[in-house]
C-alpha positions as CSV (number, residue, x, y, z in Angstrom):
1,M,-37.1,49.1,-37.1
2,P,-35.5,48.4,-40.5
3,H,-32.6,46.0,-40.6
4,P,-29.4,46.8,-42.6
5,L,-28.7,44.4,-45.6
6,D,-25.8,42.6,-44.0
7,A,-24.7,38.8,-43.4
8,E,-27.4,38.5,-40.4
9,A,-30.1,39.8,-42.6
10,V,-29.1,37.3,-45.3
11,R,-29.2,34.5,-42.7
12,T,-32.7,35.8,-41.5
13,W,-33.9,35.9,-45.2
14,C,-33.0,32.4,-45.9
15,S,-34.5,31.1,-42.6
16,L,-37.8,33.0,-43.4
17,A,-37.9,32.1,-47.0
18,L,-37.6,28.3,-46.1
19,D,-40.3,28.6,-43.5
20,A,-42.6,30.6,-46.0
21,L,-42.0,27.9,-48.7
22,G,-42.6,25.1,-46.2
23,R,-46.0,26.5,-45.6
24,A,-47.0,27.1,-49.1
25,R,-45.3,23.9,-50.5
26,E,-48.4,21.9,-50.9
27,E,-50.4,24.9,-52.4
28,I,-47.6,25.5,-55.0
29,D,-47.4,21.9,-55.9
30,A,-51.1,22.0,-56.4
31,I,-51.0,24.8,-59.1
32,N,-48.0,23.4,-60.9
33,V,-49.2,23.1,-64.6
34,Y,-46.3,24.4,-66.2
35,P,-43.9,23.4,-67.8
36,V,-45.0,19.9,-66.8
37,A,-47.9,19.2,-64.4
38,D,-45.9,16.9,-62.2
39,G,-47.0,18.6,-58.9
40,D,-43.6,19.2,-57.4
41,T,-42.6,22.8,-57.9
42,G,-43.2,23.8,-54.2
43,T,-41.2,20.8,-53.0
44,N,-38.3,21.6,-55.5
45,L,-38.2,25.4,-54.4
46,Y,-38.3,24.3,-50.7
47,L,-35.4,22.0,-51.1
48,T,-33.4,24.4,-53.1
49,A,-33.9,27.1,-50.5
50,E,-33.1,24.6,-47.7
51,S,-29.8,24.0,-49.3
52,A,-29.0,27.7,-49.5
53,A,-30.0,28.1,-45.9
54,R,-27.8,25.3,-44.8
55,A,-24.8,26.9,-46.6
56,V,-25.3,30.3,-45.0
57,D,-25.7,28.5,-41.4
58,A,-22.4,26.6,-42.2
59,V,-20.7,29.7,-42.8
60,F,-21.7,31.3,-39.6
61,E,-20.8,28.1,-37.7
62,G,-17.4,28.1,-39.2
63,H,-16.8,31.7,-38.0
64,A,-18.0,30.9,-34.6
65,T,-15.7,28.0,-34.4
66,T,-12.9,30.2,-35.1
67,A,-13.9,32.9,-32.5
68,P,-17.4,33.1,-30.6
69,A,-17.8,36.6,-31.5
70,S,-16.7,36.3,-35.1
71,R,-19.2,36.9,-37.9
72,P,-19.1,36.6,-41.8
73,G,-19.4,39.6,-44.0
74,L,-22.2,40.3,-46.2
75,P,-20.1,39.0,-49.4
76,E,-19.2,35.7,-47.8
77,A,-22.8,35.2,-46.7
78,V,-24.4,35.7,-50.0
79,R,-21.8,33.8,-52.0
80,A,-22.6,31.0,-49.6
81,M,-26.4,31.5,-50.2
82,A,-25.9,31.3,-54.0
83,H,-23.6,28.4,-54.0
84,G,-25.9,26.4,-51.7
85,A,-28.8,27.0,-53.9
86,L,-26.7,26.2,-57.0
87,I,-25.6,22.6,-55.8
88,G,-29.0,21.8,-54.3
89,A,-31.3,23.3,-57.0
90,R,-34.3,21.0,-57.8
91,G,-36.3,21.1,-60.9
92,N,-36.9,24.0,-63.4
93,S,-38.0,26.6,-60.8
94,G,-35.4,25.6,-58.3
95,T,-32.7,25.9,-60.8
96,I,-34.2,29.4,-61.9
97,L,-34.3,30.4,-58.2
98,A,-30.6,29.3,-57.7
99,Q,-29.6,31.6,-60.7
100,L,-31.6,34.6,-59.4
101,L,-29.8,34.4,-56.0
102,R,-26.4,34.2,-57.9
103,G,-27.3,37.2,-59.9
104,M,-28.0,39.1,-56.5
105,A,-24.8,37.6,-55.1
106,E,-22.7,39.1,-58.0
107,V,-23.7,42.5,-57.0
108,L,-23.9,42.3,-53.3
109,A,-20.5,40.6,-52.9
110,A,-18.8,43.0,-55.3
111,P,-16.1,45.5,-53.7
112,G,-17.8,49.1,-53.2
113,D,-21.2,47.8,-52.4
114,Q,-20.9,47.4,-48.7
115,D,-23.4,50.4,-47.7
116,H,-25.7,48.0,-45.8
117,A,-28.3,50.8,-45.5
118,A,-28.3,51.8,-48.9
119,A,-31.1,50.9,-51.4
120,A,-29.0,51.3,-54.6
121,P,-27.1,47.9,-54.1
122,L,-30.4,46.0,-53.6
123,R,-31.9,47.6,-56.6
124,R,-28.9,46.5,-58.9
125,A,-28.8,43.2,-57.3
126,L,-32.5,42.5,-58.2
127,R,-32.0,43.8,-61.8
128,R,-28.8,41.5,-62.2
129,A,-30.7,38.8,-60.7
130,V,-33.3,39.1,-63.7
131,E,-30.6,39.4,-66.3
132,S,-28.8,36.5,-65.2
133,A,-31.9,34.3,-64.9
134,Y,-32.9,35.1,-68.6
135,E,-29.3,34.3,-69.7
136,G,-29.8,30.9,-68.2
137,V,-33.0,30.0,-69.8
138,A,-32.6,28.8,-73.4
139,R,-36.0,29.8,-74.3
140,P,-37.7,32.4,-71.8
141,V,-41.4,32.1,-71.7
142,E,-43.5,35.1,-70.3
143,G,-46.0,34.4,-67.7
144,T,-43.5,32.4,-65.6
145,V,-41.3,33.1,-62.6
146,L,-39.1,35.2,-65.1
147,T,-41.8,37.6,-65.5
148,V,-42.5,37.9,-61.8
149,A,-38.8,38.6,-61.3
150,A,-38.5,41.2,-63.9
151,A,-41.7,42.9,-62.3
152,A,-39.9,43.0,-58.8
153,A,-36.9,44.5,-60.2
154,D,-38.8,47.1,-62.1
155,A,-40.8,47.9,-58.9
156,A,-37.5,48.3,-56.9
157,E,-35.9,50.6,-59.3
158,A,-39.0,52.9,-59.3
159,T,-39.1,53.1,-55.4
160,P,-37.3,55.8,-53.3
161,G,-36.2,55.1,-49.8
162,D,-34.1,52.6,-48.0
163,A,-33.3,48.8,-48.6
164,A,-36.6,48.0,-46.5
165,A,-38.7,50.0,-48.6
166,V,-37.2,48.6,-52.1
167,A,-37.8,45.1,-50.6
168,R,-41.5,45.8,-50.0
169,A,-42.0,47.4,-53.4
170,A,-40.3,44.4,-55.0
171,H,-42.5,42.0,-53.1
172,Q,-45.6,44.0,-54.0
173,G,-44.6,44.3,-57.6
174,A,-44.1,40.5,-57.8
175,V,-47.6,39.9,-56.2
176,T,-49.1,42.1,-59.0
177,A,-47.3,40.3,-61.8
178,L,-48.2,36.9,-60.4
179,Q,-51.8,37.8,-60.6
180,A,-51.5,38.6,-64.3
181,T,-49.6,35.3,-65.4
182,P,-52.9,33.4,-66.1
183,G,-53.4,36.0,-69.0
184,Q,-49.9,35.7,-70.3
185,L,-49.5,31.9,-70.4
186,A,-52.2,29.7,-72.1
187,E,-51.6,26.7,-69.8
188,L,-52.2,28.7,-66.7
189,G,-55.4,30.4,-68.2
190,A,-56.9,27.2,-69.0
191,A,-56.3,25.8,-65.6
192,G,-57.2,29.1,-63.8
193,V,-54.1,29.2,-61.8
194,V,-51.1,31.6,-61.4
195,D,-47.5,30.3,-62.1
196,A,-46.3,28.0,-59.5
197,G,-42.7,29.1,-59.7
198,G,-43.9,32.9,-59.7
199,K,-45.7,32.0,-56.5
200,G,-42.6,30.6,-54.9
201,L,-40.7,33.7,-55.8
202,V,-43.3,35.8,-54.2
203,E,-42.9,33.7,-50.9
204,V,-39.0,34.3,-51.2
205,L,-39.4,38.1,-51.8
206,G,-41.9,38.5,-49.0
207,A,-39.3,36.7,-46.7
208,L,-36.8,39.4,-47.8
209,A,-39.0,42.2,-47.1
210,E,-39.7,40.9,-43.7
211,A,-36.1,40.3,-43.1
212,L,-35.2,43.8,-43.9
213,A,-38.2,45.4,-42.2
214,G,-37.7,43.6,-39.0
215,R,-41.4,42.7,-39.0
216,P,-43.7,40.6,-40.9
217,A,-44.3,41.6,-44.6
218,P,-47.9,42.8,-45.2
219,A,-50.3,40.4,-46.7
220,P,-50.5,40.6,-50.6
221,A,-53.7,42.1,-51.6
222,A,-55.7,40.0,-54.2
223,P,-57.5,41.6,-57.1
224,A,-61.2,42.5,-56.5
225,G,-63.4,39.7,-57.4
226,A,-60.6,37.1,-57.5
227,P,-62.0,33.7,-56.2
228,H,-58.6,32.9,-54.4
229,P,-55.4,34.8,-54.0
230,W,-53.4,32.5,-56.1
231,R,-56.2,31.2,-58.5
232,A,-57.8,32.9,-61.4
233,A,-61.0,32.5,-63.3
234,P,-60.3,29.8,-65.9
235,C,-60.1,31.1,-69.4
236,P,-59.9,29.2,-72.7
237,A,-56.3,28.4,-73.9
238,D,-55.6,29.4,-77.4
239,S,-52.6,29.2,-79.8
240,G,-52.0,32.8,-79.4
241,G,-50.9,32.5,-75.7
242,A,-47.6,33.5,-74.5
243,G,-46.6,29.6,-73.9
244,S,-44.0,28.0,-76.0
245,G,-44.6,24.2,-76.0
246,G,-45.5,23.7,-72.4
247,S,-47.4,20.7,-71.5
248,T,-50.1,20.4,-69.0
249,A,-49.6,16.6,-68.2
250,P,-46.4,14.7,-67.8
251,G,-47.4,12.4,-70.8
252,D,-47.6,15.1,-73.3
253,G,-44.1,16.2,-73.4
254,P,-40.7,14.6,-73.2
255,A,-40.3,11.5,-71.0
256,F,-37.4,12.4,-68.7
257,E,-36.2,15.3,-66.7
258,V,-32.3,15.2,-66.4
259,I,-30.5,17.3,-63.9
260,Y,-26.6,17.4,-63.0
261,L,-24.0,19.5,-61.7
262,L,-21.1,20.0,-64.2
263,D,-17.6,21.1,-63.8
264,A,-16.8,22.9,-67.1
265,D,-15.4,26.2,-68.6
266,D,-17.6,28.9,-70.1
267,D,-16.7,27.9,-73.7
268,A,-17.8,24.2,-73.3
269,V,-21.1,25.4,-71.5
270,A,-21.9,27.6,-74.5
271,R,-21.5,24.5,-76.8
272,L,-23.4,22.4,-74.4
273,R,-26.4,24.7,-74.3
274,A,-26.6,24.6,-78.1
275,R,-26.4,20.9,-78.2
276,L,-29.0,20.4,-75.4
277,D,-31.3,22.7,-77.0
278,T,-31.7,20.5,-80.0
279,L,-32.5,17.4,-77.6
280,G,-35.2,18.7,-75.7
281,E,-37.1,21.7,-73.9
282,S,-37.3,23.6,-70.6
283,L,-33.6,23.8,-70.9
284,V,-31.9,25.9,-68.0
285,V,-28.1,26.1,-67.5
286,V,-27.0,28.2,-64.7
287,G,-23.9,28.8,-62.5
288,G,-20.4,30.1,-63.3
289,D,-16.8,30.0,-62.1
290,G,-16.4,26.3,-63.3
291,L,-19.6,25.1,-61.7
292,W,-23.0,24.8,-63.4
293,N,-26.3,23.2,-62.8
294,V,-28.0,21.7,-66.0
295,H,-31.7,21.1,-66.3
296,V,-33.3,19.8,-69.4
297,H,-36.6,17.7,-70.4
298,T,-35.8,15.1,-73.1
299,D,-36.7,11.9,-74.4
300,D,-33.0,10.8,-74.6
301,A,-31.7,11.0,-71.3
302,G,-28.6,9.3,-72.2
303,A,-27.8,11.7,-74.8
304,A,-28.3,14.7,-72.4
305,V,-25.6,13.1,-70.1
306,E,-23.3,12.3,-72.7
307,A,-23.3,15.9,-73.7
308,G,-22.4,16.9,-70.2
309,I,-19.5,14.3,-70.5
310,D,-18.4,15.9,-73.5
311,A,-18.5,19.4,-71.9
312,G,-16.8,18.6,-68.6
313,R,-17.4,16.4,-65.6
314,P,-21.1,16.0,-64.7
315,H,-22.0,14.7,-61.1
316,R,-25.1,14.4,-58.9
317,I,-26.9,13.1,-61.9
318,R,-30.7,12.8,-61.5
319,I,-32.9,11.4,-64.1
320,T,-36.7,11.3,-63.4
321,H,-39.2,9.6,-65.6
322,F,-42.4,11.6,-66.0
323,G,-44.1,8.3,-66.2
324,S,-43.5,7.8,-62.4
325,T,-46.1,10.5,-62.0
326,A,-48.1,8.7,-64.4
327,Q,-51.7,9.3,-65.7
328,E,-54.8,7.3,-64.7
329,G,-56.9,7.7,-67.8
330,T,-56.7,11.3,-68.6
331,R,-56.2,12.6,-65.1
332,V,-52.6,12.9,-63.4
333,R,-52.6,10.7,-60.3
334,E,-52.3,12.8,-57.3
335,R,-49.4,12.5,-54.9
336,A,-50.1,11.0,-51.6
337,Q,-48.9,13.1,-48.8
338,R,-46.8,10.0,-47.1
339,A,-46.1,6.5,-47.9
340,V,-43.9,3.8,-46.2
341,V,-41.5,1.7,-48.1
342,A,-40.8,-1.6,-46.4
343,L,-37.9,-4.2,-47.3
344,V,-39.2,-7.7,-46.3
345,P,-38.4,-11.4,-46.9
346,G,-41.2,-13.7,-47.6
347,E,-44.7,-13.4,-49.2
348,G,-46.5,-13.6,-46.1
349,L,-44.5,-10.5,-44.6
350,A,-45.0,-8.9,-47.9
351,A,-48.6,-9.1,-47.6
352,L,-48.9,-8.2,-44.0
353,C,-46.8,-4.9,-44.6
354,A,-48.9,-4.3,-47.7
355,E,-52.3,-4.7,-45.9
356,A,-50.9,-2.0,-43.3
357,G,-50.4,0.4,-46.3
358,A,-46.7,0.1,-47.0
359,T,-45.3,-0.2,-50.3
360,V,-43.2,-3.5,-50.3
361,V,-39.8,-4.2,-51.8
362,A,-39.8,-8.2,-51.5
363,L,-36.3,-9.5,-50.9
364,R,-35.1,-12.4,-52.6
365,P,-32.8,-15.1,-51.1
366,G,-29.2,-14.3,-51.6
367,E,-30.0,-11.3,-53.8
368,P,-30.1,-8.1,-51.8
369,P,-31.8,-5.1,-53.6
370,A,-29.9,-2.4,-55.2
371,A,-30.5,1.3,-54.2
372,G,-32.1,1.7,-57.7
373,E,-34.8,-0.9,-56.9
374,I,-35.7,0.8,-53.6
375,V,-35.9,4.4,-55.5
376,E,-38.2,2.8,-58.0
377,A,-40.5,1.7,-55.0
378,V,-40.3,5.3,-53.7
379,R,-41.5,6.6,-57.1
380,H,-44.2,3.9,-57.2
381,A,-45.3,5.0,-53.8
382,H,-45.9,8.6,-55.6
383,A,-46.0,10.6,-52.3
384,H,-44.4,13.9,-51.2
385,E,-43.0,12.2,-48.0
386,V,-41.7,8.7,-47.6
387,V,-40.4,6.7,-44.5
388,L,-38.2,3.7,-45.4
389,L,-37.9,0.6,-43.4
390,P,-34.9,-1.6,-44.4
391,N,-35.6,-4.3,-41.5
392,D,-32.1,-5.7,-41.9
393,P,-28.8,-4.1,-40.8
394,D,-26.9,-5.2,-43.9
395,L,-29.6,-3.1,-46.1
396,R,-29.4,0.0,-44.0
397,H,-26.7,1.7,-46.1
398,T,-28.5,0.6,-49.4
399,A,-31.6,2.2,-48.0
400,A,-29.8,5.3,-46.9
401,A,-28.5,5.6,-50.6
402,A,-32.0,5.3,-52.0
403,A,-33.3,7.8,-49.4
404,E,-30.7,10.4,-50.4
405,Q,-31.6,9.8,-54.2
406,A,-35.3,10.2,-53.2
407,R,-34.4,13.6,-51.7
408,T,-32.7,14.7,-54.9
409,E,-36.1,14.0,-56.7
410,G,-38.0,16.3,-54.5
411,V,-39.3,13.7,-52.0
412,R,-38.8,14.2,-48.3
413,A,-37.5,10.9,-47.1
414,A,-36.7,9.5,-43.7
415,L,-34.8,6.4,-42.8
416,I,-35.9,4.5,-39.6
417,P,-32.9,2.0,-38.9
418,T,-35.1,-1.1,-38.4
419,R,-33.0,-4.2,-38.2
420,S,-35.4,-6.9,-38.3
421,P,-38.9,-7.1,-39.7
422,V,-40.6,-7.5,-36.4
423,Q,-39.3,-3.9,-35.8
424,G,-40.7,-2.9,-39.2
425,I,-44.1,-4.2,-38.2
426,A,-44.0,-2.4,-34.7
427,A,-43.2,0.7,-36.7
428,L,-46.1,0.3,-39.1
429,A,-48.5,-0.4,-36.2
430,V,-48.0,3.3,-34.8
431,H,-47.7,4.8,-38.3
432,E,-50.4,7.7,-38.7
433,P,-50.4,9.6,-42.0
434,G,-52.4,12.3,-40.6
435,R,-49.9,13.6,-38.3
436,R,-46.9,15.8,-39.0
437,F,-44.0,14.1,-40.8
438,D,-41.6,14.6,-38.1
439,E,-44.0,13.4,-35.2
440,D,-44.7,10.3,-37.4
441,V,-41.1,9.5,-38.0
442,V,-40.2,9.9,-34.1
443,A,-43.3,7.7,-33.2
444,M,-42.4,4.8,-35.7
445,T,-38.6,5.1,-34.6
446,S,-39.5,4.9,-31.0
447,A,-41.8,1.8,-31.6
448,A,-39.1,0.1,-33.6
449,G,-36.5,0.8,-30.9
450,A,-38.7,-0.6,-28.1
451,T,-39.0,-3.8,-30.1
452,R,-36.1,-6.3,-29.2
453,Y,-35.5,-9.0,-31.8
454,A,-34.2,-12.5,-32.1
455,E,-33.6,-15.0,-34.9
456,L,-33.3,-18.7,-35.0
457,S,-31.2,-20.0,-37.6
458,V,-29.3,-23.2,-38.5
459,A,-25.5,-23.4,-38.4
460,E,-23.8,-24.3,-41.8
461,R,-20.4,-25.3,-40.4
462,Q,-18.4,-25.6,-37.3
463,S,-17.6,-22.1,-35.7
464,W,-16.8,-20.1,-32.7
465,T,-19.6,-18.1,-31.5
466,M,-20.2,-15.8,-28.3
467,A,-22.1,-18.7,-26.9
468,G,-19.5,-21.2,-27.5
469,V,-18.4,-23.7,-30.5
470,C,-21.2,-24.6,-32.6
471,Q,-21.4,-27.7,-35.1
472,A,-23.0,-27.8,-38.6
473,G,-26.8,-28.4,-38.2
474,D,-26.9,-26.7,-34.7
475,V,-29.9,-24.5,-34.0
476,L,-28.5,-20.7,-33.3
477,G,-30.6,-18.3,-31.1
478,L,-29.4,-14.8,-31.9
479,I,-30.6,-12.0,-29.8
480,D,-30.2,-8.4,-31.2
481,G,-27.8,-10.0,-33.8
482,D,-25.5,-11.9,-31.6
483,V,-25.5,-15.8,-31.0
484,A,-26.8,-16.4,-27.3
485,V,-28.1,-19.8,-27.4
486,I,-26.9,-23.0,-29.2
487,G,-29.4,-26.0,-29.3
488,T,-30.4,-28.9,-31.3
489,D,-34.3,-28.4,-31.6
490,L,-35.9,-25.3,-33.1
491,A,-38.9,-24.9,-30.7
492,A,-36.7,-25.8,-27.6
493,T,-34.1,-23.4,-28.5
494,A,-36.6,-20.7,-29.2
495,G,-38.2,-21.3,-25.7
496,T,-34.8,-20.5,-24.1
497,V,-34.3,-17.5,-26.3
498,L,-37.7,-16.1,-25.1
499,D,-37.0,-16.7,-21.4
500,R,-34.0,-14.8,-21.6
501,M,-35.6,-11.9,-23.5
502,L,-38.7,-11.9,-21.2
503,A,-36.6,-11.7,-18.2
504,A,-36.0,-8.2,-19.1
505,G,-39.7,-7.6,-19.3
506,G,-42.3,-7.5,-22.3
507,E,-46.0,-7.5,-22.8
508,M,-46.1,-8.9,-26.4
509,V,-44.3,-11.7,-28.3
510,T,-44.5,-11.8,-32.2
511,L,-43.4,-14.9,-33.9
512,V,-43.0,-14.9,-37.6
513,L,-42.7,-18.5,-39.0
514,G,-40.5,-19.1,-42.1
515,A,-41.4,-21.3,-45.0
516,G,-41.6,-25.1,-43.9
517,V,-41.7,-24.5,-40.3
518,P,-44.7,-26.5,-38.9
519,D,-47.5,-24.8,-37.1
520,D,-47.0,-27.0,-34.0
521,V,-43.8,-24.9,-33.3
522,A,-45.7,-21.8,-32.9
523,D,-48.3,-23.9,-30.8
524,R,-45.5,-25.2,-28.5
525,L,-44.0,-21.5,-28.1
526,R,-47.4,-20.0,-27.4
527,H,-48.1,-22.6,-24.7
528,H,-44.4,-22.0,-23.2
529,V,-45.1,-18.2,-23.1
530,R,-48.6,-18.6,-21.6
531,R,-47.3,-20.9,-18.8
532,S,-44.1,-19.4,-18.0
533,H,-44.9,-15.6,-18.5
534,L,-48.3,-14.5,-17.3
535,A,-49.9,-11.4,-18.9
536,V,-47.8,-11.7,-21.9
537,D,-49.7,-12.1,-25.3
538,T,-48.4,-14.0,-28.2
539,V,-49.1,-13.1,-31.9
540,V,-48.1,-15.5,-34.9
541,Y,-47.6,-14.6,-38.4
542,R,-46.9,-17.0,-41.2
543,G,-44.1,-15.1,-42.9
544,G,-43.0,-17.4,-45.5
545,Q,-39.2,-16.3,-45.6
546,Q,-36.7,-18.9,-46.6
547,S,-34.3,-17.7,-43.9
548,P,-34.3,-17.4,-40.9
549,P,-36.9,-20.0,-40.1
550,L,-38.1,-18.2,-37.0
551,I,-38.0,-14.5,-36.1
552,I,-39.1,-13.3,-32.6
553,G,-39.9,-9.8,-31.6
554,I,-40.6,-8.7,-27.8
555,E,-42.6,-5.5,-27.2
């Protein structure tokens, strides 16, 4: 049964589009060769759609808070969708998708276009979407998502019937146009693939058709003889193709991708477009009503940001160096599916975590890392998904900021709030890159949370603690961050800490020795555990950290 084009349909559309892009994300990333072969178009489109879906959900939740039966109208829902996509747009294709949605919202939110069953508003919305997208791109290129969007609008205008029929026609028109893109753009023809952004738009339009039809959209028909629905037979590139300066590898074009939101008026944005057009390529400036999303590829990232400052107030600035998707020889290094970035003190711990497959940020005594240093480690890991292990409560917020920055660059990032290196070791022990991201994060979080930790340190001065007054030089035993034992000998104090912790149960003790701690300390503690706590194993690592001299984990 066809569904009217109302707020509920918009919400369903966003949900279905997000699901479809999630399923197609890796395939779209794999065929991403234009304008830069950086393998992230699918991820960028997914993140853009996710931001749109969240904005629509927030509108519904806001109404439900006011009154349980309250629902937003179509204008409010489509405006939220467009605004969410604009502020969350990622990359070239994500920015264009945001403008396509904004163009549709301009029509669907206008007074007088509230006949939810009528097809005319949807036809006009699809046409306006194309017009606004072409307006936002400084140098439109055929054979891209723009061509696919135009074909969808053409098909919609030529189709009679209700909104569901129009949406189906737009979807099929986009499918047909997508298959023709390798013959329109030399870079696509040489690689034997269709346009990645156009493929993403096909998924979005398919979701719209499904939402309005009340049933799954039909599978797109591939041309006879095609080796793959979204791949074409390679053909030689030539200078007569429709491309205009596109590059097939990150190193062939500008060094940086610069994206930011900009608060500015229309006149200032017109001047900004002209200025940025002289600084780089792949320029897309979309938005309106005082808020814009600016995207450009350039060799001078600073000048691109300065141009934004001159035009208004840039914020959420994201600068990506295409060298972070660097080439090995003449081939672009493929992204890994998942990586772990661990913050650890000491060379021994760093080597241990690296052997377990983690990308390591080595901590320097008295010099906590900045978020930018962690972001660089994420970029070096070169993965679609990243798990961050801060391994220190004082570094959690810094790591969270790095995770947020990674997300703006198209990386799916999760932060596991490990408070000690032994919790990070436990998380790494159960890490399995082959399982689903969410399942892996849950398993690692569970392992870290099941690991109690303690540290032995030396008091620098007299002070009050939860265990009483300590003097300078005393050995402090901290359990889960709080002083629980005060002693004078490292091994003896550690033995008391172990007894307290193992009283609550445990199967394995992990000891991480700091720099300068003699091996006989580990021998004494291993013997103590074997004598006092039957069936408890002990593992010792030479961590090499300057402080604390001893870290204990209980699993």
